[in-house]
C-alpha positions as CSV (number, residue, x, y, z in Angstrom):
1,M,-3.1,9.2,7.4
2,T,-3.5,8.8,11.1
3,K,-0.3,6.5,13.2
4,D,-3.2,4.3,14.4
5,W,-4.0,3.7,10.9
6,E,-0.3,2.8,10.3
7,D,0.0,0.8,13.1
8,R,-3.0,-1.3,11.9
9,V,-1.8,-2.1,8.7
10,A,1.8,-3.0,10.3
11,A,-0.3,-4.9,12.4
12,A,-2.3,-6.4,9.5
13,W,1.3,-7.2,7.5
14,A,2.7,-8.9,11.1
15,T,0.0,-11.5,10.1
16,F,0.6,-12.6,6.8
17,D,2.4,-15.7,7.2
18,D,-1.0,-17.0,9.4
19,Y,-3.1,-17.2,5.7
20,P,-1.7,-19.8,4.0
21,E,-2.4,-19.5,0.2
22,E,-5.8,-21.1,0.2
23,R,-6.8,-18.1,2.9
24,A,-5.1,-15.2,0.9
25,A,-8.5,-13.8,-0.4
26,E,-9.5,-13.4,3.4
27,F,-5.9,-11.4,4.1
28,R,-6.3,-9.8,1.3
29,A,-10.5,-8.8,3.0
30,V,-8.3,-7.4,5.8
31,I,-6.0,-4.8,4.0
32,D,-9.3,-3.7,1.6
33,A,-11.3,-2.9,4.9
34,L,-8.1,-0.7,5.9
35,V,-7.8,0.9,2.9
36,A,-12.1,1.3,2.5
37,E,-11.0,4.1,5.6
38,L,-9.1,6.2,3.1
39,P,-9.7,9.2,1.1
40,D,-11.1,7.8,-2.6
41,D,-7.7,9.8,-4.1
42,S,-5.6,8.1,-1.8
43,P,-2.1,6.7,-3.0
44,L,-2.0,4.7,0.1
45,G,-5.2,2.6,-0.9
46,P,-3.8,0.9,-4.5
47,F,-0.2,0.5,-3.0
48,E,-1.7,-1.5,-0.3
49,Q,-4.1,-3.7,-2.3
50,A,-1.2,-4.3,-4.9
51,C,0.9,-5.5,-1.7
52,A,-1.1,-7.5,-1.1
53,W,-2.3,-8.9,-4.3
54,D,1.7,-9.4,-5.1
55,S,2.3,-11.0,-1.9
56,T,-0.8,-13.8,-1.9
57,G,0.8,-14.6,-5.8
58,R,-0.9,-12.4,-8.3
59,S,1.3,-10.0,-10.0
60,D,-1.0,-9.5,-12.5
61,K,-3.6,-7.5,-10.3
62,A,-0.6,-6.1,-8.3
63,V,0.5,-4.1,-11.6
64,P,-2.5,-1.7,-12.4
65,L,-2.7,-1.1,-8.6
66,Y,0.9,0.1,-8.2
67,R,1.0,2.3,-11.6
68,E,-2.1,3.6,-9.6
69,A,0.2,4.8,-6.6
70,L,2.2,6.0,-8.3
71,E,0.0,7.7,-10.8
72,R,-2.5,9.5,-7.8
73,G,1.5,10.6,-6.4
74,L,2.7,8.3,-4.4
75,D,6.4,9.0,-3.2
76,G,9.2,8.9,-0.7
77,Y,9.9,5.6,0.9
78,R,7.0,3.8,0.0
79,G,6.9,5.4,-3.6
80,R,10.5,4.0,-3.6
81,R,8.9,0.4,-2.2
82,A,6.5,0.5,-5.3
83,K,9.1,1.1,-8.2
84,I,10.6,-1.7,-6.6
85,Q,7.6,-4.3,-6.1
86,L,5.7,-3.3,-9.5
87,S,9.4,-3.6,-11.3
88,S,9.5,-7.4,-9.7
89,S,6.1,-8.3,-11.0
90,L,6.2,-6.5,-14.2
91,R,9.2,-8.8,-14.5
92,N,6.9,-11.7,-13.1
93,L,4.8,-10.8,-15.8
94,G,7.6,-11.4,-18.3
95,Q,7.8,-7.7,-18.6
96,P,11.5,-7.0,-17.8
97,E,12.3,-3.8,-19.9
98,E,9.7,-1.6,-18.4
99,G,11.2,-2.9,-14.7
100,V,14.8,-1.7,-16.1
101,K,13.3,1.5,-17.4
102,L,11.8,1.8,-13.8
103,L,14.4,1.2,-12.0
104,T,17.3,2.4,-12.9
105,P,16.5,5.9,-12.4
106,E,16.4,4.7,-8.7
107,L,19.9,4.1,-8.7
108,D,20.8,7.6,-8.6
109,A,18.1,8.9,-6.1
110,P,19.0,9.4,-2.5
111,S,20.4,6.9,-0.5
112,D,17.9,4.9,1.8
113,E,17.7,1.2,3.0
114,L,16.2,0.2,-0.5
115,D,19.2,0.5,-2.3
116,D,20.2,-3.2,-2.0
117,A,16.2,-3.9,-3.3
118,V,16.5,-2.0,-6.1
119,R,19.9,-2.9,-7.2
120,A,18.5,-6.9,-6.3
121,T,15.7,-6.2,-7.8
122,L,17.3,-4.2,-11.1
123,A,19.7,-7.2,-11.9
124,L,17.0,-10.1,-12.1
125,C,15.0,-7.8,-14.6
126,L,18.3,-7.0,-16.4
127,S,19.1,-11.0,-16.0
128,S,15.6,-11.4,-17.6
129,L,16.7,-9.5,-20.7
130,G,20.0,-12.0,-21.1
131,R,22.0,-8.6,-19.5
132,D,23.3,-11.1,-16.9
133,R,27.2,-9.5,-16.8
134,E,24.8,-5.4,-15.7
135,G,23.4,-7.6,-13.1
136,L,25.8,-9.6,-11.3
137,S,27.7,-6.1,-11.6
138,L,24.7,-4.5,-9.5
139,V,23.8,-7.3,-6.7
140,L,28.8,-7.4,-6.5
141,G,28.6,-3.7,-5.8
142,A,25.5,-4.2,-3.2
143,L,27.5,-7.0,-1.7
144,A,30.6,-5.4,-1.1
145,P,29.8,-3.1,1.4
146,H,28.6,-5.2,2.9
147,L,31.5,-8.0,3.1
148,P,34.0,-8.2,6.5
149,R,37.0,-7.8,4.0
150,Y,37.3,-7.3,0.4
151,Q,35.6,-4.7,-0.6
152,R,37.7,-3.0,-2.4
153,S,38.3,-6.0,-4.7
154,M,34.6,-6.5,-4.8
155,A,33.8,-3.3,-5.8
156,N,36.8,-3.3,-8.3
157,Y,35.8,-6.1,-9.6
158,A,31.6,-5.2,-10.1
159,R,33.4,-2.3,-12.1
160,A,35.2,-4.4,-14.9
161,L,32.2,-6.4,-15.2
162,V,30.6,-3.6,-17.5
163,N,33.8,-1.6,-17.7
164,P,36.5,-3.5,-18.3
165,E,39.2,-1.6,-19.6
166,E,38.9,0.8,-15.9
C-alpha cells in the first residue's frame, strides 16, 4: 500500500483513545473506510479490521479476521503482530492451546522488537493451561536483558524453571 494510506492508518490509530467504549463502532467505521480503499484480496484489510475489533473488546470478531489475513499471506512484521494478537484473542476466548501452537515457532523466528511481546503472550497462554513455570521462564528470560544488573542470574533462573538439572 502507499505511504499516504499507511500514514492515514497510523493517524487513525493515534486517535483511538479519543473513542470511548460507547463510540467503538465509530472507530471501527474509520478503519473500515480505510480498508475499503484496498484491493479485495489484500491481507492488510482483514488485519486492520481484526485489530479494530480486538482493540474495542471483541476478540470473537477479531479471530476470523486475523486468520483470514494470515491465510492471505500477511507476513513480516504485521504477520508477526497478527500471530501475537490472534494468540491473545484465542486465549481470551478460552483457546490458549491454539495460541501456544501459533506462538511457539515464533520463538525461533528472526529477532525483532516483537520478541518480548511473543514471549509475554505465550507466557499468558501457557499460564491459562496451568503451565505457569514455563510461562514464568519465558517472562524472566525476556526481562533479563533489560535489567541494569543480574542479567546472567535471571537468565539462569529462567532456564532452571524448566530445566532444573542444568
